[in-house]
C-alpha positions as CSV (number, residue, x, y, z in Angstrom):
1,M,-16.4,24.1,-14.0
2,I,-12.6,23.6,-13.7
3,T,-11.5,20.4,-12.0
4,V,-7.7,20.7,-12.3
5,S,-6.0,23.2,-9.9
6,F,-3.7,25.3,-12.1
7,Q,-2.2,26.7,-9.0
8,K,-0.5,23.3,-8.6
9,I,0.6,23.1,-12.2
10,A,2.8,25.8,-13.7
11,L,2.5,26.2,-17.5
12,H,5.2,28.0,-19.5
13,P,5.3,29.5,-23.0
14,G,5.8,26.7,-25.5
15,D,4.4,23.9,-23.3
16,R,2.3,21.3,-25.1
17,V,-0.8,20.2,-23.3
18,L,-3.2,17.3,-24.0
19,D,-6.8,17.4,-22.7
20,I,-8.1,13.9,-23.5
21,G,-11.9,13.7,-23.3
22,C,-12.0,17.5,-23.5
23,G,-15.8,17.7,-23.7
24,A,-16.9,21.3,-24.2
25,G,-13.3,22.5,-23.7
26,R,-13.3,23.8,-20.1
27,H,-9.7,22.8,-19.5
28,V,-8.6,23.7,-23.0
29,C,-10.0,27.2,-22.4
30,A,-8.2,27.4,-19.0
31,C,-4.8,26.4,-20.6
32,T,-5.1,28.8,-23.5
33,R,-5.4,31.7,-21.1
34,K,-1.6,31.2,-20.6
35,K,0.5,32.9,-23.3
36,D,1.9,30.8,-26.1
37,V,0.8,27.4,-24.5
38,Q,-0.1,24.9,-27.2
39,V,-3.2,22.8,-26.3
40,W,-4.7,19.8,-28.0
41,G,-8.3,18.9,-27.1
42,V,-9.3,15.4,-28.0
43,D,-12.8,13.8,-27.7
44,R,-14.9,11.2,-29.4
45,C,-18.1,13.3,-29.4
46,E,-18.3,15.6,-32.3
47,K,-21.1,17.6,-30.7
48,D,-18.9,18.3,-27.7
49,L,-16.0,19.3,-30.0
50,L,-18.2,21.8,-31.8
51,K,-19.2,23.3,-28.4
52,A,-15.6,23.5,-27.4
53,R,-14.7,25.3,-30.7
54,E,-17.6,27.8,-30.0
55,N,-16.3,28.4,-26.4
56,L,-12.7,28.8,-27.6
57,N,-13.6,31.2,-30.3
58,F,-15.7,33.2,-27.8
59,E,-12.7,33.6,-25.5
60,R,-10.5,34.5,-28.4
61,C,-12.9,37.2,-29.6
62,Y,-12.9,38.7,-26.1
63,G,-9.1,38.6,-25.8
64,V,-9.1,36.0,-23.0
65,S,-7.3,33.3,-25.0
66,H,-3.6,33.8,-25.7
67,G,-2.5,30.2,-26.5
68,I,-2.7,28.0,-29.6
69,W,-5.3,25.3,-29.7
70,Q,-6.4,22.4,-31.9
71,L,-9.4,20.1,-31.5
72,L,-9.4,16.5,-32.7
73,S,-11.8,13.6,-32.8
74,G,-9.9,10.7,-31.3
75,D,-9.8,7.6,-29.1
76,I,-8.0,7.5,-25.8
77,K,-6.8,4.0,-26.5
78,H,-5.2,5.0,-29.8
79,L,-3.8,8.5,-29.4
80,P,-2.4,10.0,-32.7
81,F,0.7,11.5,-31.0
82,P,4.4,10.3,-30.8
83,D,5.9,9.1,-27.5
84,E,6.8,11.8,-25.0
85,F,5.2,14.6,-26.9
86,F,3.4,16.6,-24.1
87,D,4.5,18.6,-21.1
88,L,1.1,18.1,-19.4
89,V,-1.7,15.5,-19.9
90,I,-5.2,16.1,-18.4
91,C,-7.6,13.2,-18.3
92,S,-10.6,14.4,-16.4
93,E,-13.7,12.2,-15.8
94,V,-12.8,9.8,-18.6
95,L,-11.4,6.5,-17.3
96,E,-14.6,5.5,-15.6
97,H,-16.2,5.3,-19.0
98,I,-13.5,3.1,-20.7
99,H,-13.9,-0.7,-20.8
100,D,-10.2,-1.4,-21.4
101,D,-8.9,1.3,-19.0
102,H,-5.4,-0.4,-18.8
103,I,-4.7,0.5,-22.5
104,A,-6.0,4.0,-21.9
105,M,-3.7,4.5,-18.9
106,K,-0.7,3.3,-20.9
107,E,-1.5,5.7,-23.7
108,I,-1.8,8.8,-21.6
109,I,1.5,8.0,-20.0
110,R,3.2,7.1,-23.3
111,V,2.6,10.5,-24.8
112,L,3.8,12.4,-21.7
113,K,7.4,13.6,-21.5
114,K,9.6,12.2,-18.7
115,N,9.5,14.2,-15.4
116,K,6.3,16.0,-16.6
117,H,2.9,15.9,-15.1
118,L,-0.3,13.9,-15.6
119,V,-3.6,15.0,-13.9
120,V,-6.3,12.4,-13.7
121,S,-9.8,12.9,-12.2
122,V,-12.5,10.3,-11.6
123,P,-15.7,10.2,-9.6
124,R,-14.9,9.8,-5.9
125,Y,-16.0,6.4,-4.5
126,T,-18.6,7.3,-1.9
127,P,-20.5,10.0,-3.7
128,E,-20.6,7.8,-6.8
129,R,-21.7,4.8,-4.9
130,I,-24.6,6.8,-3.5
131,C,-25.7,7.7,-7.0
132,W,-25.5,4.0,-8.0
133,A,-27.6,3.0,-5.0
134,L,-30.2,5.7,-5.7
135,S,-30.8,5.0,-9.3
136,E,-30.5,1.9,-11.5
137,D,-30.9,4.1,-14.6
138,Y,-27.9,6.2,-13.6
139,R,-25.6,3.2,-13.5
140,S,-27.0,1.5,-16.6
141,T,-27.0,4.5,-19.0
142,P,-25.3,3.6,-22.3
143,G,-21.9,5.3,-22.4
144,G,-22.1,6.1,-18.7
145,H,-19.9,5.1,-15.8
146,I,-19.0,1.4,-15.8
147,R,-16.8,1.3,-12.7
148,I,-16.1,3.1,-9.5
149,Y,-12.4,3.5,-8.5
150,R,-11.2,3.5,-4.9
151,H,-8.4,6.1,-4.7
152,Y,-5.7,3.6,-3.8
153,Q,-6.6,1.3,-6.7
154,I,-6.3,3.9,-9.4
155,I,-3.1,5.3,-7.9
156,Q,-1.5,1.9,-7.7
157,R,-2.5,1.1,-11.3
158,L,-1.1,4.3,-12.7
159,E,2.1,4.1,-10.7
160,S,2.7,0.6,-11.9
161,L,2.9,2.1,-15.5
162,G,5.6,4.7,-14.7
163,V,4.2,7.7,-12.9
164,K,4.4,8.8,-9.3
165,K,1.7,10.5,-7.3
166,W,2.6,13.8,-5.8
167,G,-0.7,15.4,-5.0
168,L,-4.4,14.8,-4.5
169,H,-7.5,16.8,-3.7
170,Y,-11.3,16.6,-4.0
171,A,-13.6,18.9,-6.0
172,H,-17.2,19.8,-6.8
173,A,-19.0,18.9,-3.6
174,L,-22.1,20.9,-4.7
175,H,-22.3,18.7,-7.7
176,S,-22.4,15.6,-5.6
177,M,-25.6,16.9,-4.0
178,Y,-27.0,17.8,-7.4
179,W,-26.5,14.3,-8.7
180,W,-27.9,12.7,-5.6
181,L,-31.1,14.8,-6.1
182,K,-31.2,13.8,-9.8
183,C,-30.8,10.2,-9.0
184,W,-33.5,10.3,-6.3
185,V,-36.1,11.9,-8.6
186,G,-34.9,10.1,-11.8
187,P,-31.8,11.0,-13.9
188,N,-33.9,12.2,-16.8
189,Q,-36.2,14.4,-14.8
190,D,-34.4,17.6,-15.7
191,Q,-37.6,19.7,-15.4
192,N,-38.4,18.6,-11.9
193,I,-38.7,21.9,-9.9
194,W,-36.0,20.9,-7.4
195,V,-33.6,19.7,-10.0
196,K,-34.1,22.7,-12.2
197,S,-33.7,25.1,-9.3
198,Y,-30.5,23.5,-8.2
199,H,-29.2,23.5,-11.8
200,D,-30.0,27.2,-12.1
201,F,-28.1,27.8,-8.9
202,L,-25.0,25.9,-10.2
203,V,-25.1,27.9,-13.4
204,W,-25.4,31.2,-11.5
205,D,-22.5,30.2,-9.3
206,M,-20.3,29.4,-12.4
207,I,-21.1,32.8,-13.9
208,H,-20.8,34.9,-10.7
209,K,-18.2,32.9,-8.8
210,S,-19.6,33.9,-5.4
211,R,-16.8,34.1,-2.8
212,W,-19.2,32.7,-0.2
213,V,-20.3,29.8,-2.3
214,R,-16.7,29.0,-3.2
215,L,-15.8,29.0,0.5
216,F,-18.7,26.7,1.4
217,E,-17.8,24.2,-1.3
218,K,-14.2,24.3,-0.3
219,L,-15.2,23.3,3.2
220,L,-17.4,20.5,1.9
221,N,-14.9,19.1,-0.7
222,P,-12.9,16.9,1.7
223,F,-16.1,15.2,2.8
224,V,-18.4,15.0,-0.2
225,G,-16.4,16.3,-3.2
226,K,-17.7,14.5,-6.3
227,S,-14.3,14.3,-8.1
228,L,-11.1,12.7,-7.0
229,V,-8.2,14.7,-8.6
230,I,-4.8,13.1,-8.6
231,Y,-1.5,14.6,-9.7
232,F,1.4,12.5,-11.0
233,Q,4.9,13.0,-12.4
234,K,6.3,10.6,-15.0
235,T,9.4,8.9,-13.8
236,D,12.6,8.2,-15.7
237,Q,11.4,4.5,-15.9
238,G,8.0,5.5,-17.4
């Protein structure tokens, strides 16, 4: 499930990319499909890093991966990289988990080269607010989402630190409806017949990439897309 649109971001041989909060490596995998791109995936969860390594090795074995990658355990508030090291920083579905998000925002901008691009995605306000309204367990899960951003708030905060927004879109409308269903029956009720059936459908769609399902979700994204995806460029003053 790729959140970033790589049609908007051009990667070139030798580019350095940071995927902070890389999880199981979905964006690391996408970036390493470009020849000679260097990608660092950083996450605090060792289980997710092991899954990311498995996915990356699978792609390498099948000749899909052409870039160079490294996976590191790390903290977004203390990134182990020098200033202006990366040509692209991806921070997808991370900031809503971080208590001191101001420090996290400063760090992801610090390691980005001037005039290069930052992509940030967070849960969109209305779909996330519905989840919070449907389930107290969802909003109180340890390590879960601790805030909901309005789009203008997160844009203003990041722009105040030295980047400028140049693009925005919404993604994963079908996942909004999946999470509404989960919150309605209970976030931990994964074996509920409706939840399981919907999950199986999402997995099928990720594997088969049905053209008709993609079109349907594309039409829904402006209205109920679960993720707000924002594209920034670091300014000379950043």
